[in-house]
C-alpha positions as CSV (number, residue, x, y, z in Angstrom):
1,M,63.8,73.9,157.3
2,G,67.5,73.2,156.9
3,H,70.3,74.5,155.0
4,S,72.0,72.3,152.2
5,H,75.8,72.5,152.5
6,H,76.0,70.6,149.3
7,K,77.9,71.2,146.9
8,E,78.5,70.2,142.7
9,K,80.2,71.2,139.7
10,V,79.0,73.5,137.3
11,C,79.6,73.6,133.4
12,I,79.3,77.4,131.9
13,K,79.4,79.5,128.6
14,T,82.0,82.4,129.3
15,R,85.0,84.4,127.7
16,K,87.8,82.8,128.7
17,V,91.0,85.4,129.0
18,Y,94.3,83.7,127.3
19,D,96.7,86.8,128.2
20,W,96.1,89.8,129.5
21,V,99.2,92.6,129.7
22,T,98.8,96.4,130.6
23,R,101.4,98.8,128.8
24,Q,101.7,102.6,129.2
25,V,102.4,104.2,125.6
26,D,103.5,107.5,125.2
27,V,101.9,108.4,121.6
28,P,104.0,110.7,119.2
29,L,104.5,113.9,120.4
30,R,102.1,116.4,117.7
31,S,103.4,119.8,117.1
32,F,101.6,122.4,115.1
33,S,102.2,125.8,114.1
34,N,101.8,128.4,112.0
35,S,98.8,127.9,109.3
36,E,98.0,124.4,111.0
37,L,97.9,126.4,114.6
38,E,95.4,128.6,113.4
39,A,93.2,125.8,111.9
40,I,92.5,123.7,115.0
41,F,91.8,127.3,116.8
42,P,89.0,128.3,115.0
43,K,87.6,132.0,115.4
44,D,84.4,130.6,116.6
45,K,86.0,129.1,119.5
46,C,88.3,131.6,119.9
47,P,87.1,134.9,119.0
48,R,90.3,137.5,117.4
49,N,90.5,140.0,114.8
50,H,94.1,138.9,114.2
51,E,95.4,135.9,111.8
52,S,98.0,134.7,114.7
53,I,96.5,132.7,117.7
54,C,99.8,134.3,119.6
55,D,98.9,137.8,118.5
56,F,95.3,137.2,120.3
57,F,97.1,137.1,123.9
58,T,99.3,139.9,123.0
59,S,96.3,141.9,121.9
60,N,94.7,141.1,125.5
61,G,97.7,142.5,127.2
62,M,98.7,138.5,128.1
63,N,101.8,136.8,128.3
64,P,102.7,133.1,128.8
65,H,102.1,133.5,132.4
66,D,98.4,134.7,132.5
67,F,97.1,131.6,131.2
68,T,97.4,128.2,131.4
69,I,96.5,125.4,128.8
70,R,94.5,122.1,129.3
71,C,94.1,119.1,127.7
72,F,91.6,116.3,127.2
73,L,90.4,113.5,125.6
74,S,87.2,113.8,123.6
75,D,85.2,112.4,121.2
76,E,85.4,113.7,117.7
77,D,82.8,116.2,117.9
78,G,85.0,118.0,120.8
79,N,82.8,116.6,123.2
80,R,84.6,115.8,126.7
81,I,84.3,112.1,127.5
82,D,85.7,110.1,130.4
83,P,88.2,107.4,129.6
84,V,87.7,105.0,131.9
85,V,83.9,105.2,132.7
86,D,83.4,105.3,128.8
87,N,84.6,102.0,126.9
88,D,84.2,103.9,123.3
89,A,86.3,106.8,124.1
90,L,89.2,105.2,121.8
91,I,89.0,103.0,118.9
92,C,91.1,100.3,120.0
93,Q,91.1,97.2,117.1
94,E,93.7,94.4,116.2
95,I,95.7,95.1,112.4
96,I,94.7,92.0,110.6
97,Q,98.2,90.6,109.4
98,P,98.2,89.7,105.9
99,N,99.4,85.9,106.7
100,G,97.7,85.9,110.5
101,R,99.7,86.5,113.7
102,Q,103.2,85.6,113.3
103,P,104.3,83.3,115.6
104,V,107.3,84.4,118.0
105,T,109.3,81.5,120.0
106,V,110.3,83.5,123.5
107,T,112.3,82.5,126.3
108,L,111.2,82.7,129.5
109,P,113.1,83.7,132.9
110,S,113.2,80.1,134.0
111,G,114.9,79.0,130.7
112,D,111.7,77.4,128.9
113,E,110.6,78.5,125.5
114,V,107.4,79.2,124.9
115,T,106.1,79.9,121.0
116,L,103.5,83.0,121.6
117,Q,102.2,85.2,118.9
118,K,102.7,88.7,117.6
119,V,99.3,91.0,117.6
120,K,99.2,94.1,116.4
121,V,97.0,97.1,117.7
122,L,95.9,100.5,116.6
123,V,94.4,102.9,119.1
124,K,93.2,106.1,117.9
125,G,91.2,109.0,119.4
126,H,91.0,112.7,120.0
127,V,91.6,115.2,122.5
128,V,90.6,119.1,123.1
129,V,93.2,121.9,124.0
130,Q,92.1,124.9,126.0
131,V,93.3,128.0,127.0
132,V,92.3,129.4,130.2
133,N,92.5,133.1,131.7
134,A,93.8,133.4,135.4
135,N,90.6,133.5,136.5
136,G,89.7,130.3,135.2
137,Q,87.6,131.2,132.6
138,V,88.1,129.2,128.9
139,V,89.2,132.3,126.4
140,C,89.8,130.0,123.6
141,E,89.4,126.0,122.5
142,S,90.8,123.8,119.4
143,D,88.6,121.5,117.4
144,A,89.1,118.4,118.5
145,I,92.2,116.7,117.3
146,P,93.1,113.6,116.2
147,F,96.1,111.2,117.3
148,A,97.2,107.5,116.9
149,T,99.3,104.7,117.9
150,A,100.2,101.3,116.4
151,Q,101.6,99.0,119.5
152,T,102.7,95.5,119.3
153,F,102.3,92.7,121.7
154,I,103.6,89.6,121.8
155,L,101.2,87.7,123.3
156,C,99.4,84.2,123.7
157,A,97.0,84.2,121.2
158,P,95.9,81.3,119.0
159,E,93.7,81.2,116.4
160,G,90.0,81.7,117.6
161,T,90.5,84.1,120.3
162,T,89.9,88.3,119.5
163,L,91.7,91.4,121.3
164,D,89.7,92.9,123.7
165,C,91.3,96.1,125.1
166,H,90.5,99.3,126.9
167,I,92.6,102.3,128.8
168,S,92.8,102.1,132.5
169,F,94.4,105.7,133.0
170,F,94.8,109.1,130.2
171,E,96.6,112.0,130.6
172,C,97.2,115.2,128.4
173,D,99.2,117.7,127.9
174,A,100.0,120.4,126.0
175,S,102.2,123.5,125.8
176,L,101.6,126.8,123.9
177,I,105.0,128.4,122.5
178,C,104.8,132.2,121.7
179,T,107.6,134.2,120.7
180,N,108.6,137.2,118.6
181,N,108.9,135.3,115.4
182,F,107.7,131.4,116.8
183,S,104.5,130.0,117.8
184,Q,103.9,126.4,118.3
185,L,101.3,124.0,119.7
186,D,103.2,120.6,121.3
187,V,100.8,118.1,122.3
188,S,101.9,114.6,124.6
189,I,99.6,111.9,125.1
190,T,100.6,109.4,128.1
191,L,97.3,106.4,128.3
192,C,97.9,102.5,130.2
193,L,96.3,100.2,127.5
194,E,95.0,97.1,128.9
195,V,95.2,94.3,126.4
196,Q,92.8,90.9,126.7
197,M,93.3,88.1,124.1
198,E,89.7,86.4,124.4
199,A,87.8,83.7,123.4
200,E,84.6,81.8,124.1
201,V,84.0,78.3,125.6
202,K,82.5,75.9,128.2
203,I,84.3,75.3,131.4
204,E,84.2,73.6,134.9
205,V,85.8,76.0,137.4
206,E,87.3,76.8,140.9
207,A,88.3,80.2,140.8
208,R,90.9,82.7,142.4
209,F,91.3,86.3,141.4
210,C,93.7,86.8,138.6
211,K,95.5,89.7,137.2
212,P,97.9,90.9,134.1
213,R,101.1,89.4,133.6
214,E,104.5,91.3,133.2
215,E,104.6,92.0,130.0
216,I,107.8,90.1,128.2
217,L,108.8,93.5,126.6
218,E,112.0,91.8,124.4
219,A,111.5,89.2,121.9
220,T,113.2,88.6,118.7
221,L,112.1,87.1,115.5
222,C,115.8,86.1,114.4
223,P,117.1,82.9,115.1
224,A,119.9,83.1,118.3
225,D,123.0,81.6,117.4
226,K,123.3,77.9,118.8
227,F,127.1,76.4,119.3
228,P,128.1,73.4,119.5
229,P,128.5,72.1,123.0
230,Q,132.3,72.6,124.8
231,C,134.0,69.8,126.4
232,P,134.7,72.0,129.7
233,E,136.9,68.9,131.0
234,V,139.9,69.4,128.8
235,F,139.2,73.0,127.6
236,P,139.6,75.5,128.4
237,S,142.6,74.3,129.9
238,H,143.5,75.4,134.1
């Protein structure tokens, strides 16, 4: 039986990507000291007879070189989650603006002007900080620490499109400072946020692979000064 090489065009129902960018986001540093520091390291997860978390290490003959601090993404209960595999690792949603998405006129590298929309995005999640001794044992663990950041994107986001976002990379670093008169935990978070504007459409396609565009980082909502054209033939004089 022979094989047919006949090709035909088909109509499919799918979600069209109107715009797609990726951005590295550095979440504002979170710092904890004094009572805040003690609160995020509860005694059931960090057994101690002392009120101060730093006293816990000194009482056990440990100094800052005897332990390491590690940090990972978690759910609200403190369970470790994989940010790339688990799409629910973070809350990522659009911040609805009272008057809708504000239009922004952007000048492209080619010199052409295009009208895009300002989209505000809220990202929220949790991390857990662990203290690990020289033998690799976890001697102290924090409760889930919440974090949040709001980001503004300039996108092709006409009415009818919806936001879809996820993270493709996540990194969390923590530093615990213990001195005679000072104790503080600093937590820094970096993530790669992929943002797409989508809508359901019916299309006839011939396709090729695509990738995120370069993000437009600078756009202004203020009108630019427009000067009358000059007469270069007569002024400035040569």
